[in-house]
VOGU-3710 file (C-alpha; in Angstrom, 3 decimals, decimal comma):
1> alqgawltfa> 66,047/49,114/55,954  67,990/50,987/53,269  65,190/50,468/50,756  62,776/51,968/53,271  65,117/54,925/53,814  65,311/55,551/50,071  61,520/55,570/49,756  61,227/58,236/52,472  63,353/60,706/50,496  61,601/63,253/48,358
11> pgsaeqthfl> 62,077/62,473/44,626  65,005/64,444/43,223  66,099/65,647/46,671  69,633/66,177/47,977  69,073/63,221/50,322  68,567/60,903/47,348  71,707/62,225/45,664  73,836/61,852/48,809  72,484/58,345/49,489  73,234/57,105/45,983
21> qtllgllssl> 76,671/58,757/45,818  77,630/57,151/49,146  76,418/53,766/47,941  78,310/53,989/44,644  81,428/55,177/46,476  81,694/51,721/48,063  82,170/49,995/44,703  85,972/50,151/44,816  86,090/48,218/48,118  83,536/45,592/47,095
31> gpyghaasdy> 85,852/42,840/45,801  87,266/41,384/49,047  83,783/40,791/50,496  82,748/38,188/47,908  79,371/36,598/48,683  79,013/38,861/51,729  78,361/41,776/49,334  75,224/40,152/47,896  72,884/42,441/49,868  74,730/45,489/48,544
41> vrllrwlltd> 74,447/44,241/44,953  70,723/43,480/45,368  70,115/46,970/46,741  72,012/48,577/43,869  70,130/46,499/41,297  66,820/47,456/42,909  67,693/51,153/42,753  68,720/51,011/39,111  66,117/48,676/37,648  63,042/48,394/39,857
51> emalvgddvd> 60,081/50,652/39,093  59,241/50,842/42,817  62,552/52,621/43,457  61,461/55,402/41,110  58,036/56,211/42,528  57,749/54,449/45,906  54,436/53,076/47,094  51,575/53,197/44,657  49,389/56,278/44,931  45,721/55,566/45,518
61> tcgdthsgag> 44,024/56,064/42,182  40,276/56,072/42,635  37,749/57,195/40,068  36,344/60,252/41,872  36,090/63,523/39,958  36,158/67,155/40,976  34,482/69,952/39,052  35,464/73,555/39,074  35,576/76,682/37,021  38,393/75,289/34,960
71> giesdsdaah> 36,617/72,059/34,094  36,631/68,553/35,491  39,737/66,735/36,794  39,728/63,139/38,057  41,792/61,989/41,053  43,308/59,269/38,906  44,658/61,859/36,460  46,192/63,905/39,288  47,761/60,816/40,839  49,177/59,736/37,492
81> sskesaraat> 50,663/63,181/36,919  52,208/63,193/40,419  53,677/59,734/39,876  55,203/60,722/36,542  56,724/63,831/38,113  58,264/61,773/40,932  59,584/59,219/38,456  61,223/61,911/36,329  62,848/63,585/39,361  64,296/60,298/40,613
91> rrvldecvsg> 65,552/59,396/37,130  67,434/62,688/37,012  69,228/61,767/40,248  70,105/58,319/38,891  71,373/59,742/35,606  73,546/62,313/37,418  75,082/59,811/39,881  75,482/56,766/37,636  77,977/58,328/35,262  80,137/56,643/32,658
101> evleslvail> 83,029/56,752/35,124  81,030/54,763/37,656  80,091/52,138/35,077  83,721/51,853/33,934  84,772/51,365/37,554  82,196/48,595/37,976  83,365/46,828/34,806  87,011/47,105/35,945  86,170/45,568/39,319  84,331/42,660/37,698
111> kaqntnvanh> 87,216/42,060/35,282  89,753/42,086/38,128  87,750/39,628/40,229  87,155/37,324/37,253  90,892/37,383/36,558  91,614/36,472/40,192  89,234/33,539/39,979  90,657/32,352/36,645  94,244/32,554/37,948  93,518/30,912/41,299
121> pnsdiynalh> 95,884/27,960/41,922  92,956/25,597/42,483  90,691/26,874/39,678  91,369/23,916/37,371  90,623/21,457/40,174  87,364/23,232/41,053  86,276/23,233/37,394  86,991/19,512/37,119  85,077/18,774/40,329  82,088/20,864/39,228
131> sliemdgcyl> 81,763/18,678/36,146  81,546/15,577/38,361  79,680/16,627/41,520  77,546/19,464/42,833  79,736/21,680/44,971  78,744/24,913/46,706  81,898/26,124/48,371  85,689/26,277/48,158  86,797/23,303/50,218  90,417/23,128/49,065
141> esepcpacgv> 91,513/26,380/50,703  93,884/26,233/53,674  93,407/29,878/54,674  90,157/31,253/56,149  88,061/33,419/53,859  87,234/36,953/55,054  83,938/36,813/53,185  82,842/33,824/55,252  84,018/35,222/58,580  80,588/36,284/59,812
151> pevpysrikm> 78,911/33,319/61,548  75,178/32,636/61,554  75,350/31,516/65,208  76,835/34,041/67,680  79,988/33,067/69,555  79,958/32,251/73,259  82,835/32,105/75,753  83,499/28,640/77,201  86,254/27,214/79,387  88,761/24,828/77,872
161> qavkaetryt> 87,921/22,262/80,536  84,421/21,892/79,079  85,611/20,918/75,572  88,957/19,295/76,349  89,369/15,628/75,418  93,125/15,179/75,957  96,108/17,238/77,114  99,839/16,779/76,648  102,728/18,843/77,959  106,244/19,485/76,716
171> encilvklts> 108,985/21,696/78,094  107,423/24,858/76,699  104,097/23,774/75,123  100,607/22,804/76,174  98,800/20,726/73,540  95,046/20,243/73,854  92,752/18,028/71,791  89,107/19,119/71,735  86,090/16,860/71,929  84,950/18,071/68,492
181> thslksislk> 85,720/20,758/65,927  85,137/24,292/67,219  85,296/27,667/65,506  87,546/29,954/67,541  87,430/33,731/67,453  89,468/34,530/70,554  91,626/32,641/73,033  92,435/33,575/76,636  95,281/32,113/78,687  95,967/32,618/82,389
191> vqdprrqrmv> 99,589/33,195/83,429  99,960/31,916/86,989  102,597/33,131/89,428  104,506/35,414/87,024  108,093/35,818/88,223  110,842/38,027/86,932  113,353/35,171/87,110  111,277/32,909/84,799  108,927/35,302/83,060  106,920/34,331/79,961
201> ktvnfyynnr> 107,715/36,843/77,221  105,908/35,400/74,191  102,882/33,144/73,715  102,240/31,521/70,329  98,805/30,088/69,601  98,665/27,277/67,022  95,725/25,279/65,733  95,103/22,086/63,784  91,841/20,793/62,307  92,940/17,391/61,044
211> peelselvgc> 91,620/14,170/62,608  94,946/13,015/64,029  96,043/11,659/67,370  97,562/14,237/69,679  100,630/12,065/70,198  101,377/12,305/66,455  101,288/16,108/66,575  103,769/16,563/69,434  106,818/18,287/67,960  105,442/18,033/64,394
221> wpkwqrartc> 105,126/21,755/63,682  104,521/21,531/59,905  101,083/20,118/60,751  100,195/23,178/62,829  99,192/26,656/61,683  99,963/29,683/63,797  96,903/31,732/64,677  98,452/34,525/66,725  101,587/35,622/68,579  101,183/37,681/71,753
231> rvkpgqtevc> 103,827/39,555/73,717  103,518/39,298/77,493  104,314/42,325/79,627  106,029/41,977/83,032  103,476/41,056/85,682  100,731/40,327/83,146  98,447/37,540/84,392  96,240/36,975/81,344  96,878/36,817/77,612  93,955/37,327/75,228
241> aelalpvaar> 94,387/36,686/71,505  91,710/38,216/69,274  91,818/36,540/65,872  91,249/38,603/62,751  89,274/35,688/61,276  87,733/32,676/63,047  89,624/29,394/62,722  88,395/25,825/62,978  90,293/23,725/65,520  89,911/20,286/66,984
//
């Protein structure tokens, strides 16, 4: 869609300049998105290196000629001249926007991200594994990755009863084992018969994605990870926890 928008702008126009400046202005915030920024990088590469980005769709160059008082001019010559003019106008926009400062910023971002990867606690392990097996992913991370937080399949709201395999209760906890691993983006909990004498003030949501028996997890909090803490107002009958990143729970 953005490629199509670029091709609708007149070569050398203010729209082209504004579009490219806006796009380059996003460079400083690119790092945290990781693989999710691949479309942005492809678009930027297309703008800077692809001939189509300079002139747009090919102009029809037939071999007809026109005669006049000034001589004879072919349509192909006129089309070629128009294409060269458009190419030169677009190049001027690129040269003005892609300054040395922009390139230095891009190099600094790449250096910073490469340093982060090199200094990652698990980098040596990943390098050793890559020499032994084919691996496409970072499977040793305990925290969810913001770059992978956009699912290919849309989320749907389901009741716990439909995916519950086992339930256990303690004095102040409800522990539920699911039938299989599910990716959770939000959790809703009904608060029944709220009373001022015994009012729930705080609800903590924890999750675990290890294949363990529920009985082994009762009271073993180091094996759980907290997803969200919600404060409950007086008289509130429902608590909804929206997670910043989806988590896998079973």
